[in-house]
C-alpha positions as CSV (number, residue, x, y, z in Angstrom):
1,M,-55.0,82.3,0.6
2,S,-57.1,79.2,1.0
3,E,-57.4,76.4,-1.4
4,G,-59.9,76.9,-4.2
5,T,-59.8,80.7,-3.9
6,E,-60.1,82.3,-7.4
7,C,-57.3,84.8,-8.1
8,S,-56.2,87.0,-11.0
9,F,-52.6,87.2,-12.3
10,R,-51.2,89.8,-14.7
11,A,-49.6,87.2,-16.8
12,T,-50.5,84.7,-19.5
13,G,-49.2,81.4,-21.0
14,Q,-48.8,78.0,-19.6
15,V,-49.2,77.7,-15.8
16,E,-47.4,75.3,-13.5
17,L,-47.1,74.7,-9.8
18,W,-43.5,74.2,-8.8
19,D,-42.7,72.3,-5.6
20,P,-39.6,74.0,-4.0
21,W,-39.0,71.0,-1.8
22,T,-38.8,68.3,-4.4
23,G,-38.2,70.3,-7.6
24,T,-41.2,68.6,-9.3
25,T,-43.8,70.5,-11.3
26,R,-47.4,69.9,-12.4
27,P,-49.6,71.8,-14.8
28,L,-52.5,74.0,-13.5
29,R,-55.7,74.5,-15.4
30,V,-57.0,78.1,-15.5
31,R,-60.5,79.5,-15.3
32,S,-59.9,82.0,-18.0
33,Q,-57.1,83.8,-19.8
34,A,-57.6,87.0,-21.8
35,S,-55.4,90.0,-22.7
36,D,-52.8,90.0,-19.9
37,I,-55.0,88.5,-17.2
38,T,-55.2,84.9,-16.0
39,R,-57.8,83.7,-13.5
40,L,-57.2,80.4,-11.7
41,R,-58.1,78.6,-8.5
42,M,-55.3,78.4,-5.9
43,P,-54.2,74.8,-5.7
44,L,-52.9,74.6,-2.1
45,T,-53.9,75.6,1.4
46,D,-53.1,79.0,3.0
47,K,-50.3,77.3,5.0
48,E,-48.4,76.0,2.0
49,L,-46.0,77.8,-0.3
50,Q,-47.7,78.2,-3.7
51,L,-45.0,78.9,-6.3
52,I,-47.0,79.5,-9.5
53,V,-44.9,79.9,-12.7
54,F,-46.0,81.2,-16.1
55,S,-44.1,80.3,-19.3
56,P,-44.8,80.9,-23.0
57,G,-47.4,78.7,-24.5
58,N,-51.1,77.9,-24.2
59,A,-52.8,77.4,-20.9
60,A,-54.9,74.3,-20.2
61,M,-58.4,75.5,-19.6
62,E,-60.7,74.4,-16.8
63,P,-64.2,73.4,-18.0
64,A,-66.7,76.1,-17.4
65,D,-68.8,73.8,-15.3
66,A,-65.9,72.4,-13.3
67,P,-66.9,72.1,-9.6
68,A,-64.8,73.6,-6.8
69,P,-62.2,71.2,-5.4
70,S,-63.8,68.5,-3.3
71,A,-62.9,68.0,0.3
72,A,-60.2,65.5,1.0
73,S,-60.9,62.1,2.5
74,V,-58.9,61.7,5.6
75,V,-57.2,58.7,7.4
76,P,-56.1,59.9,10.9
77,L,-52.9,58.4,12.1
78,D,-53.5,58.9,15.8
79,G,-52.8,56.6,18.8
80,S,-49.4,55.1,19.6
81,W,-46.4,55.2,17.3
82,E,-43.2,53.2,17.3
83,F,-40.4,55.4,18.8
84,E,-36.7,55.1,18.4
85,L,-34.1,57.7,19.5
86,K,-31.5,58.7,17.0
87,P,-28.8,60.8,18.8
88,T,-27.1,63.4,16.6
89,M,-24.9,65.4,19.1
90,D,-21.4,64.3,18.1
91,N,-19.2,65.3,21.0
92,R,-15.8,64.1,19.7
93,F,-14.5,67.7,19.7
94,G,-16.3,68.9,22.9
95,D,-18.9,70.9,20.9
96,F,-21.7,70.1,23.4
97,R,-20.0,69.1,26.6
98,W,-16.5,69.3,28.1
99,P,-14.4,67.2,28.1
100,P,-14.9,65.6,24.6
101,T,-16.4,62.2,24.6
102,P,-16.0,59.5,21.9
103,T,-19.8,58.9,21.5
104,M,-22.9,60.8,20.7
105,I,-24.8,62.4,23.5
106,G,-28.1,60.5,23.7
107,A,-30.9,60.2,26.2
108,E,-29.8,61.1,29.8
109,A,-31.4,61.6,33.1
110,R,-30.1,64.9,34.3
111,Q,-33.0,66.1,36.5
112,F,-35.0,64.2,39.0
113,R,-37.8,64.5,41.6
114,Y,-36.0,64.1,45.0
115,A,-36.7,63.5,48.7
116,D,-34.5,62.7,51.7
117,E,-35.4,59.4,53.3
118,T,-36.9,60.1,56.7
119,T,-38.4,56.7,57.6
120,P,-37.3,53.1,56.7
121,N,-38.9,51.4,53.7
122,P,-41.1,54.3,52.6
123,G,-42.3,52.4,49.4
124,W,-41.2,55.2,47.1
125,Q,-40.2,52.7,44.4
126,N,-43.8,52.0,43.5
127,S,-44.6,53.4,40.1
128,S,-48.0,54.7,41.3
129,F,-46.5,56.9,44.0
130,D,-47.3,60.6,43.5
131,D,-44.0,62.5,43.6
132,S,-45.4,65.7,42.1
133,K,-44.7,67.7,45.4
134,W,-41.0,66.6,45.5
135,P,-38.6,69.3,44.3
136,K,-36.7,68.8,41.1
137,V,-32.9,68.6,41.4
138,T,-30.1,68.5,38.9
139,A,-27.2,66.0,38.7
140,S,-24.0,67.4,40.4
141,F,-25.9,70.1,42.4
142,G,-26.8,69.6,46.0
143,P,-27.4,71.5,49.3
144,K,-24.2,72.7,51.0
145,F,-25.7,75.3,53.3
146,W,-28.9,76.2,55.0
147,K,-29.8,79.8,54.2
148,L,-31.9,82.2,56.3
149,G,-32.9,85.4,54.7
150,P,-33.0,87.9,53.3
151,L,-33.7,89.6,56.6
152,P,-34.3,93.3,57.3
153,D,-31.0,95.2,57.5
154,P,-31.4,96.7,61.0
155,A,-31.8,93.4,62.9
156,D,-31.2,92.8,66.6
157,T,-28.4,90.3,66.0
158,P,-26.7,89.3,69.3
159,A,-29.4,87.1,70.7
160,L,-30.3,85.7,67.3
161,E,-26.7,84.9,66.5
162,A,-26.0,83.2,69.8
163,Q,-29.0,81.0,69.0
164,L,-27.9,80.2,65.4
165,A,-24.3,79.6,66.3
166,N,-25.3,77.0,68.8
167,L,-27.2,74.9,66.3
168,K,-25.9,71.4,65.8
169,Q,-28.3,70.7,63.0
170,V,-30.9,72.7,61.1
171,D,-34.6,71.7,61.1
172,P,-36.1,73.4,58.1
173,N,-39.6,72.9,59.6
174,V,-38.8,75.0,62.7
175,P,-39.1,78.8,61.9
176,V,-36.7,81.4,63.3
177,E,-38.3,84.6,64.6
178,V,-36.6,87.9,63.7
179,G,-38.2,91.2,64.6
180,G,-41.6,89.5,65.3
181,K,-41.6,87.8,61.9
182,K,-41.0,84.1,61.3
183,Y,-38.5,82.8,58.7
184,L,-37.8,79.3,57.5
185,W,-34.4,77.9,56.5
186,Q,-34.0,77.1,52.8
187,P,-31.4,74.8,51.2
188,Y,-28.6,76.5,49.4
189,S,-27.2,74.3,46.7
190,F,-24.3,74.4,44.3
191,S,-21.9,72.1,42.5
192,W,-18.2,71.7,43.4
193,R,-17.7,71.4,39.7
194,W,-20.1,73.8,38.0
195,G,-20.6,76.4,40.8
196,I,-24.0,78.2,41.0
197,E,-26.8,76.5,39.0
198,N,-28.1,78.5,36.1
199,D,-25.6,81.3,36.6
200,P,-23.9,81.8,33.3
201,G,-21.3,84.2,34.7
202,H,-19.3,86.8,32.7
203,Q,-20.7,87.2,29.2
204,G,-22.7,84.0,29.6
205,Y,-21.0,80.8,28.8
206,H,-22.6,77.8,27.0
207,G,-20.6,75.4,29.1
208,L,-17.9,75.4,26.4
209,K,-15.8,78.5,27.2
210,E,-13.6,77.0,29.9
211,D,-14.7,79.5,32.5
212,V,-16.5,78.5,35.7
213,H,-16.5,81.1,38.5
214,D,-15.0,80.0,41.9
215,E,-17.6,82.2,43.7
216,F,-20.2,79.6,44.6
217,I,-22.1,81.8,47.1
218,G,-24.5,84.1,45.3
219,L,-26.8,86.2,47.6
220,G,-29.5,88.7,46.4
221,K,-31.6,89.0,43.3
222,R,-29.7,87.7,40.2
223,Q,-29.6,90.2,37.4
224,T,-28.3,90.0,33.9
225,N,-26.2,92.9,32.7
226,G,-24.3,93.7,29.5
227,T,-21.4,91.3,30.1
228,G,-22.6,88.8,32.6
229,T,-24.6,88.4,35.8
230,G,-24.6,90.1,39.2
231,Y,-26.6,90.0,42.5
232,E,-28.5,93.0,43.7
233,K,-30.3,93.9,47.0
234,E,-33.6,92.2,47.5
235,E,-36.6,94.2,48.7
236,A,-36.9,92.1,51.9
237,G,-33.3,93.1,53.0
238,S,-29.7,92.2,52.5
239,R,-28.8,90.2,55.6
240,Y,-28.3,86.5,55.2
241,Y,-27.1,83.6,57.5
242,L,-25.6,80.4,56.1
243,W,-25.3,77.4,58.3
244,T,-23.4,74.2,57.6
245,S,-20.8,71.8,59.1
246,V,-17.5,70.1,58.3
247,N,-16.4,66.8,59.6
248,A,-12.8,66.1,60.7
249,G,-11.3,62.7,61.3
250,S,-9.3,64.0,64.2
251,N,-8.3,67.3,66.0
252,L,-6.4,69.2,63.3
253,Q,-5.5,72.6,62.0
254,A,-7.0,74.0,58.8
255,R,-7.5,77.3,57.1
256,A,-10.7,79.2,56.4
257,I,-10.4,80.9,53.0
258,V,-12.7,83.6,51.6
259,G,-13.0,85.6,48.5
260,G,-15.3,87.9,46.6
261,L,-18.1,88.9,48.9
262,N,-16.7,88.2,52.4
263,P,-18.9,87.3,55.4
264,A,-19.4,90.2,57.8
265,A,-19.1,87.7,60.7
266,A,-18.4,83.9,61.1
267,W,-18.5,81.3,63.8
268,L,-16.9,77.9,64.0
269,N,-17.9,75.5,66.8
270,Q,-20.0,78.3,68.4
271,K,-16.9,80.6,68.6
272,P,-16.6,83.8,66.5
273,L,-13.8,84.0,64.0
274,S,-12.1,87.4,64.4
275,R,-11.2,87.9,60.8
276,L,-10.9,85.9,57.5
277,P,-9.0,84.3,56.0
278,A,-7.5,82.8,59.1
279,P,-6.1,79.5,60.6
280,V,-8.8,77.5,62.4
281,G,-8.8,74.6,64.7
282,L,-11.1,71.7,64.0
283,N,-12.4,69.1,66.5
284,E,-12.7,65.5,65.8
285,G,-16.2,64.9,64.4
286,V,-18.8,67.5,63.5
287,N,-17.8,71.2,63.4
288,P,-20.8,73.6,62.9
289,V,-20.2,76.7,60.8
290,L,-22.3,79.9,60.7
291,L,-21.7,82.8,58.3
292,R,-23.4,86.2,58.2
293,Y,-23.5,88.3,55.1
294,D,-24.7,92.0,55.2
295,N,-24.7,92.6,51.5
296,S,-25.7,91.0,48.2
297,G,-23.0,89.7,45.9
298,R,-21.0,86.7,45.0
299,G,-18.2,85.1,46.9
300,F,-16.8,81.8,48.4
301,F,-15.9,80.3,51.8
302,V,-14.0,77.0,52.2
303,I,-12.1,75.2,54.9
304,D,-8.9,73.6,53.6
305,T,-6.6,71.2,55.5
306,S,-3.9,70.8,52.7
307,A,-0.4,72.1,53.1
308,S,-1.1,74.7,50.4
309,A,-4.5,76.3,51.3
310,E,-4.8,78.3,48.1
311,Q,-6.8,77.9,45.0
312,I,-5.2,75.6,42.5
313,P,-5.6,76.8,38.9
314,M,-7.4,74.2,36.8
315,Q,-5.6,72.5,34.0
316,A,-6.2,74.0,30.6
317,G,-9.4,72.6,29.1
318,T,-11.0,71.6,32.4
319,M,-14.4,73.0,33.0
320,A,-14.8,73.3,36.8
321,M,-14.2,75.5,39.8
322,S,-10.7,75.3,41.1
323,W,-12.1,73.7,44.3
324,F,-13.2,70.7,42.3
325,N,-11.5,67.5,43.6
326,K,-8.9,69.7,45.5
327,P,-7.0,67.6,48.0
328,G,-7.7,68.6,51.6
329,L,-10.8,70.6,50.9
330,L,-13.5,69.6,53.5
331,P,-17.0,69.0,52.2
332,F,-19.9,70.8,53.7
333,D,-22.5,68.6,55.4
334,T,-26.1,70.0,56.0
335,R,-27.3,66.7,57.7
336,P,-24.5,65.9,60.2
337,Q,-26.8,64.3,62.8
338,T,-28.3,61.9,60.3
339,A,-26.5,58.6,60.9
340,R,-27.1,57.0,57.5
341,P,-28.3,59.6,55.0
342,A,-30.2,58.3,52.0
343,G,-32.1,59.9,49.2
344,W,-34.7,58.9,46.6
345,Y,-34.7,60.0,43.0
346,R,-37.6,59.5,40.6
347,F,-38.1,60.2,36.9
348,T,-39.9,59.0,33.8
349,S,-37.7,57.2,31.3
350,P,-37.9,57.4,27.5
351,P,-39.8,54.5,25.8
352,G,-38.1,51.1,25.6
353,L,-35.7,51.6,28.5
354,R,-33.2,48.7,28.7
355,A,-30.4,49.9,31.0
356,M,-28.8,52.8,32.7
357,T,-25.2,53.8,33.5
358,I,-25.1,55.5,36.9
359,I,-22.2,57.4,38.4
360,A,-23.0,57.7,42.1
361,R,-21.5,58.8,45.5
362,G,-22.9,56.0,47.6
363,R,-24.7,52.6,47.5
364,V,-27.4,52.4,44.8
365,Q,-30.7,50.5,44.4
366,A,-32.8,51.0,41.3
367,W,-36.4,50.1,40.2
368,A,-38.2,50.4,36.8
369,D,-42.0,50.3,36.9
370,G,-41.8,49.2,40.5
371,R,-39.6,46.2,39.7
372,E,-36.0,46.1,41.0
373,M,-33.3,46.3,38.3
374,S,-30.3,44.1,38.3
375,L,-27.2,46.1,39.3
376,T,-23.6,45.6,38.3
377,A,-20.9,47.6,40.0
378,G,-18.1,48.9,37.8
379,K,-15.0,51.0,38.2
380,S,-14.3,53.7,40.8
381,R,-13.5,57.2,39.9
382,D,-10.9,59.7,41.3
383,D,-13.7,61.8,43.0
384,G,-14.8,58.8,45.1
385,A,-17.9,57.9,42.9
386,Y,-18.6,54.5,41.5
387,E,-20.0,53.4,38.2
388,F,-23.1,51.1,38.2
389,I,-25.0,49.5,35.4
390,A,-28.7,48.9,36.1
391,A,-30.7,46.8,33.7
392,V,-34.3,45.7,33.3
393,S,-35.2,42.0,32.8
394,K,-37.5,42.9,29.9
395,P,-37.8,46.3,28.4
396,A,-41.3,47.9,28.4
397,A,-42.5,49.4,25.2
398,A,-43.9,52.6,26.9
399,A,-42.0,55.0,29.2
400,V,-41.7,53.8,32.8
401,V,-41.2,55.4,36.2
402,V,-37.6,54.9,37.4
403,A,-36.8,55.1,41.1
404,L,-33.3,55.2,42.7
405,R,-32.4,54.9,46.4
406,I,-28.8,56.1,47.2
407,E,-27.2,55.7,50.6
408,Q,-25.3,58.9,50.1
409,D,-21.7,59.8,51.1
410,R,-21.6,62.5,53.7
411,G,-22.3,65.9,52.2
412,T,-23.4,64.5,48.8
413,Y,-27.2,65.0,49.0
414,A,-29.8,65.5,46.4
415,G,-28.1,65.9,42.9
416,A,-24.6,66.0,44.4
417,A,-24.8,62.2,44.9
418,L,-24.9,61.9,41.0
419,P,-22.0,63.9,39.7
420,E,-22.8,62.9,36.1
421,P,-26.0,62.5,34.2
422,M,-27.3,59.0,34.0
423,V,-26.8,57.6,30.5
424,L,-29.9,55.7,29.3
425,D,-29.9,52.8,26.8
426,C,-33.3,52.5,25.1
427,A,-34.7,50.0,22.6
428,V,-37.5,50.8,20.1
429,G,-40.6,51.7,22.2
430,Q,-44.1,53.1,21.8
431,T,-45.2,56.7,22.4
432,P,-48.2,59.0,21.6
433,L,-47.6,62.1,19.5
434,G,-46.7,65.3,21.3
435,D,-43.8,67.4,22.7
436,W,-41.2,64.9,24.0
437,T,-39.8,67.5,26.4
438,Q,-43.1,67.0,28.3
439,Q,-42.4,63.3,28.6
440,G,-40.0,62.8,31.6
441,V,-36.2,63.1,31.2
442,L,-36.5,63.6,27.4
443,E,-37.0,67.3,28.4
444,C,-33.2,67.5,28.3
445,Y,-32.7,65.5,25.1
446,S,-31.7,67.2,21.8
447,G,-31.3,65.0,18.8
448,G,-33.5,62.9,16.5
449,A,-36.2,60.3,16.9
450,W,-37.8,58.0,14.4
451,Y,-41.6,57.7,14.5
452,R,-43.0,54.7,12.6
453,R,-46.3,53.0,12.1
454,T,-48.4,51.1,9.5
455,F,-51.6,52.5,8.0
456,S,-54.0,51.0,5.5
457,L,-55.6,52.5,2.4
458,T,-58.5,51.2,0.4
459,P,-58.1,51.1,-3.4
460,D,-60.3,54.2,-3.7
461,R,-58.1,56.2,-1.3
462,T,-55.1,55.7,-3.6
463,R,-56.9,57.2,-6.6
464,G,-56.1,60.9,-6.6
465,R,-53.5,63.1,-4.9
466,V,-52.4,61.5,-1.6
467,T,-50.8,63.7,0.9
468,L,-49.2,63.0,4.3
469,D,-49.9,66.0,6.6
470,L,-47.8,66.0,9.8
471,A,-49.6,69.2,10.9
472,N,-46.9,70.4,13.4
473,L,-43.5,69.4,14.6
474,S,-40.1,70.7,15.7
475,S,-37.9,71.3,14.0
476,S,-37.2,69.3,10.8
477,A,-38.6,66.1,9.2
478,E,-37.5,63.4,6.8
479,V,-40.3,61.1,5.6
480,R,-40.1,57.6,4.1
481,I,-43.1,55.7,2.7
482,N,-42.7,51.9,2.2
483,G,-38.9,52.4,2.4
484,Q,-38.7,55.2,-0.2
485,T,-37.9,58.8,0.6
486,A,-40.9,61.1,0.3
487,G,-39.0,64.3,1.1
488,I,-37.3,66.4,3.7
489,R,-38.7,69.6,5.3
490,I,-37.0,72.2,7.4
491,A,-40.0,74.6,7.7
492,P,-43.8,74.4,7.4
493,P,-46.0,73.3,5.8
494,W,-45.2,69.8,7.0
495,K,-46.9,68.2,4.0
496,F,-45.6,65.5,1.6
497,D,-47.0,64.3,-1.7
498,I,-46.9,60.5,-1.3
499,T,-49.1,59.7,-4.3
500,P,-46.5,57.5,-6.2
501,L,-45.3,55.8,-3.0
502,V,-48.6,54.4,-1.5
503,K,-50.5,51.3,-2.5
504,P,-53.8,49.7,-1.6
505,G,-53.6,47.8,1.7
506,D,-50.9,48.3,4.3
507,N,-48.3,51.1,4.0
508,R,-45.4,51.9,6.2
509,V,-44.6,55.5,7.2
510,E,-41.3,56.5,8.9
511,V,-40.7,60.1,10.1
512,L,-37.4,61.2,11.4
513,V,-37.8,64.4,13.5
514,L,-34.7,66.4,14.5
515,S,-34.9,68.9,17.3
516,A,-33.1,72.1,18.1
517,L,-30.7,72.5,21.1
518,G,-33.2,73.8,23.5
519,G,-33.5,70.5,25.4
520,H,-29.8,70.1,25.8
521,Y,-29.4,73.6,27.2
522,T,-32.0,73.0,29.9
523,T,-29.2,72.2,32.4
524,I,-26.4,74.3,30.9
525,P,-26.0,77.8,32.3
526,T,-26.4,80.2,29.3
527,R,-28.1,83.4,28.4
528,Y,-29.1,82.0,25.0
529,R,-31.8,79.5,25.5
530,G,-34.5,79.0,23.0
531,S,-37.6,76.9,22.4
532,R,-37.5,73.4,23.9
533,V,-40.5,72.1,22.0
534,S,-39.4,68.9,20.2
535,G,-40.9,66.0,18.4
536,L,-43.8,65.0,16.1
537,L,-46.6,67.1,17.6
538,G,-49.4,66.1,15.1
539,P,-52.2,65.4,14.5
540,V,-51.0,63.3,11.5
541,Q,-53.3,62.5,8.6
542,V,-53.2,60.9,5.2
543,Q,-55.4,62.9,2.9
544,T,-56.7,61.8,-0.5
545,R,-58.1,64.5,-2.8
546,R,-59.9,63.3,-6.0
547,P,-59.4,65.7,-9.0
548,S,-62.4,67.6,-10.0
549,N,-61.5,66.9,-13.7
550,P,-60.6,63.3,-14.4
551,K,-57.9,64.4,-16.9
552,D,-55.9,66.3,-14.1
């Protein structure tokens, strides 16, 4: 019911408007009161909770000639706001990520636009470069196979398989003809730690249930069932080929291990493997591998050179596949003929970027807004990665484009070269209003942010009821005016009565917005996602409404 609408109530007596957020009350004048009927004008808008309370006594009457409420005068608070992140995800007990960490989880770069470097000095560090056609990759996940398929089930395989088994490297731009139709190889990615990306597995884990499937090959159409996920036959067929390679430092003996969905056929160094699991001989250097699957499903295939070529149960509390950091496990390499593989990563930072902590598998260079960042090498890790600190010489107030070039360790391409999210250190910056998940790497951020700015009111605009209208936000707000708390809201309407807190001249407004967990769960495999919309969406206004009766 809109403001000023005249309504009738079957009650009489004194009338008050109660504010459920602050506990304050104010009297309401009525149009008329007779018998058991009271008529009054609704004091608030149709988007506000109007809690009208009657109590014994005499009602204050509105003059018969009182005009309808006048329109509010408005001061828009558009343009740029100061922006400061306030992390709230306390991970001391591993509630949001395993293992537990002693600090809050703040802004991180978890997903990036990515491209393999194909020519020297491509200039991809320039902030104006258009990377919109680059695919997005996630930290820890990278290509381990090239996948061909699904292909029609009744395929003429001998000639095709002889051709595929002889490949020394896959060119994804060269199609493969099957049954008169051309197919292109596609990268097949997974993480040695987290397995298949976005596959929550049995019953759907939030990343906190200590259960990561060892089956990192998932073929077919992924389906969610009552207790987890499965892979069903695709309309185009159920035959797939996976190509990769492993590199050996010398001629040696190893073991090919399979589980779950087993390959229907396999080749190593152009020679078929009669059955799996089986001992295999590896040549010094590159050893091409080709696998054929004739059904959809989930399984694994690894080549292990350790004395015990079996899966090693992970220690209690470890969130990873049992293959993660397993001694003797040979990594897969989809680019064996590339002498010095390198990749480029680009993302938009939060406002006020000062520095980044980077865990990388390879040599790193970093740029912010086209300018090279200073780089300090830190400690090494058990998985062969190194820690780097990249810092800017002078933080920019606005968000900037960050570019990384990594000379990758063999087999650690795309997101696999970054086994952990990059931790971002940000000062107070500047940002427009809007959904922060649409502003670069903040798409993965859940927590709080302070929005601050100064606005000016004329003496006339402080005479009357002054309201701060935030319009829209997600998902809670705390407001301070000139250092004093104006209120907290956890649901709309996002309006605050700031009449006693403002003054003629300059006034300072601070809004703390806390988001839900949708951003954090962007890169966590779960069946329980939710809205990712976050931040102060606006438009924000300061409204002054002069009373129709000077005594009100």
